[in-house]
Structure formats: C-alpha cells, structure tokens
N, C-alpha and C positions, 0 to 999 in steps of 0.2 A: 514159187520158184519161176514162174513165166517172167514175173517183174524183172528178175534178176537177170535173165537171158534176154529178155528186150533191152535192159540197160546196156549190156555188154555189146549187144548188136549196134544200139545208137552210139557207143561210144567208140566201137570198132570203125564205124563209119565217118564219124567227125575227125578221128586221128587219121585215116587215110586220107581225107580232105585235106587237112592240115599238112601233112606230108607231101603231099602234091604242091601246094601254095609255096612251101618252103623249098621244094627243089626247084621249082620254076624262078624263083627270086635267086636262088644261089647260082642255077647254070647261066642265068642273065648276067651273072657277075664275073665268068669266067675270062670274057675278053679284056675287062677292066683288070683282073688279077695277072693276064698274061702282060698287058702294056707295063704294069707296075712290076713285074718280074724284070721286064727286059731293060727298063731305066734304072732298076736297083742294082743290076748286075753288069750292064753296058758301060762302056767308057762315054765319058760326055757329060752335058752338064743340060738339065731340062729344069727350070725354074729353082725350086729350092733344092733340088738334088745336090749332095756334093758339098752342101752348106755345113752340115754337122753329121758326124753318125748317128747321134742320138734322132736328130729329125728326119735324117734318112729311113731309120727303121721305124719311127713312128707313121711317117707319111706313105711308105712303101712296103716296107718289110712287114707290116701288121698285115697288109692285104693277102699276102701268101699265106697266113693262117685260116684263110676261108677255105683251104684244101682239104683239112680236116673236117669242117662238117658237110662238104661236098661229098667227100668218101663216106661219111657215115650215112648220110641221107641216100646215097645211091644202093649201099649195101642192104639198106633197110627196106628199100623197094624193091630190092632184088629178092630179097628174102619172102616179102609180102607175097610177090608174084609166085614163087616157088611153090609156098604154102596154099595157095589159092587152086593150083593145079591138083 
C-alpha cells in the first residue's frame, strides 16, 4: 500500500510542476494574444491582415483560442491552492 501512496505523491508533484510550467508559457503569451486581438478587431492593415477572412482567422483569430487553456490552467491552480490549505 505504501508503494501506491508513494506513486501518487510522486505523480502529484510532477503534475504540479507541469502545471506551473504550462501556466508560465500561457501567461507569457497574453501580450501576444492582446496584440493579435487588437489587429483582428481594429480597422487598418498590418501585414497579411485584411487579405482574406480565412487568413485573418488562421493568423490572428486562432490566438484568441488560447484564452480557453489560460482560464482552465488558472482554475486548476486556484483549486490546488484551495485544497492545499
């Protein structure tokens, strides 16, 4: 039984480390996502923006999909912090 508990402790530690690394990577992408959203929703032309609606979505709109994992990772971190106390 102690082997199983040891495995779960090891697994929890590595999941937490992985979660922190994922959060750092996602949070570093927030400025890029904001600039992509400004480009996508603002008027004007920057580079390939405005060339075609499909390219606009593929180049800029896909970045807005990063908001889903950012929210998910944030909620998981909050849950882990609350259960730790």
